[in-house]
N, C-alpha and C positions, 0 to 999 in steps of 0.2 A: 562429443557429440552436442551438439547444438541447439539449442533450445532456444524459441523462437517466444519472451515474454512481454505479453501482453498489459502495454502501460496503461490500452487505452481505455482500455475496461468495454468494450464496442458493443458486444447485448444486452442495454438496459430492463430490468423492471424483467425478465430472466433468470432464476430463480438456478443454481448452479452449487455443486458438494465436491467438497475437494478428499479427492484421490489418494494422492500420497503424495508421501516432500523432496524434494532434493534437494540437491546442492547449486547451486548458484553463478560457478566459476570465475564471474566474472565483477558478481558484485560483495563475495563476500559472506554470499546472506542465504536464507533458505525459496524455492522456492516453492510452491503449490504447482500437484496436481487437480486439475476443478475441469467437472464435468457435467454443461450447464443440462435446459430441461431435455432441450430440444436435441442434444448430443451429440454434441457440440465438445470439442477435445480445447482445451489454452493451461498456456503457465500463466500469475499470476505474481509478486511481491510478498511472498508470505509474513504477514506479524504476530506478532509479542501476543501469544495467547492467543492464536486460533489451532481447531482438532481436527481429526480427519476424520468423516463425514462430516460436520459442521457445512448450517447451509449459506450459503453467503448472495451479494443485490449488488448490483449496483444501480444506482437511474434516484431522480429525486424523488423517490419512493420509496427504494427499502431504511431503512431502520434504522440506529441509531447505534449499531455495535459493530467490535472488531470483524475487519475483514473487507465488513465495508462501502461502496463505493461514494458521497450522498454531493452532490454542487457544495458547493465553500455557506450558497447562502442558508441552509437548508442544519448548517454542522453549529451546536451549538458555543460561543462563546463559552472558550476557556477546551475546548477541544483539542483531542493530541491527533496527525494526523498525518502521512505522508504518498510519496507519489501524485501530490500533487503538480498542475495541470500554468503552465505558465498567458500559456492563452485557451479559452473555451474549444472546446472540441480539439484540439493535439496533442492528447497524453502527459501523461504527466514527464515532468523533464527535472523537479524538485523529489531532493530529501528520500530516493530512493535506495540508497547504501542500507548495509546490512547494520545496528542501530541507528539511525537515519531516522527524525520526527522535526515537525515542528508544532506551533499552536495557536489556534485561531485568537489573534487578544484581541480587536476590535468591528470592528462593527464603521464605515465611513456612509449618516446619513444621507439621502441627497443624491449620495454619488455612482449606486454601482456594485466600491466593491470591500471590502474583504480586509484590512493588515493586522496577517503571520510571522510574526518573528522562528526564524528559524534556531536551529541549537545549537548554529555557532552566536548569538546572540543578532547577526542581523536582520535586517524586519524591511518586507516586504507585500505591497499594496497588488492584491488580484481582485479582475472581475469576479462577482458572486456571482457567477454561472460557471466557471470552472469546481473543477470532478476534485475526491480529493478524498483520500482510501485510510476509514477511524484504524490508526493503530502505530505500533512504532515497527520500522519492521524488524525482522526475527534477521538475532545474527545466531551460525550455525554453528555448531556443536555453545549451546549452551547446558546450562546444566538439567541431569539428569543422559548426560549425553552423552554417548562414547569420545571419546577425542580424534579426531583425521591427523594423520600427522600426512605434514605437503612438503617437505625436504627433506632430504636421507639425516642434516644433522642432529632434526629434530627428537630422534632414538630413543639422542645419545648424553 
């Protein structure tokens, strides 16, 4: 079953509730089915710490909590983010795999850019208008969940 994941989080300032979690087989991570207040259903990358029935939001007015998507200008220095846009409005392209995250390192005064450090240590200078989701991408099969077998050899 092919699930289309909304990396762009296109509905701004519309609260959504987390309905359930599923396995994103191409990403090897959790994905969350969310229902917006207007009734639209969508899949998103599930950050670690997000629970069923949590309310999340995307946009400049969203508060700083796990699962919310904010522009980089609204995220404080030291915040852990994932699903980061390289160009504003294009959709998240960085830090989408299981366990991936980036940290906001500093703001460059007067240039409208923010520097982030990827989990591998690479530094990126991005626009302050680029969106990023707060938190780390959840790994499937984290503590407290039953282990899934993906190959026959894993059962031996």
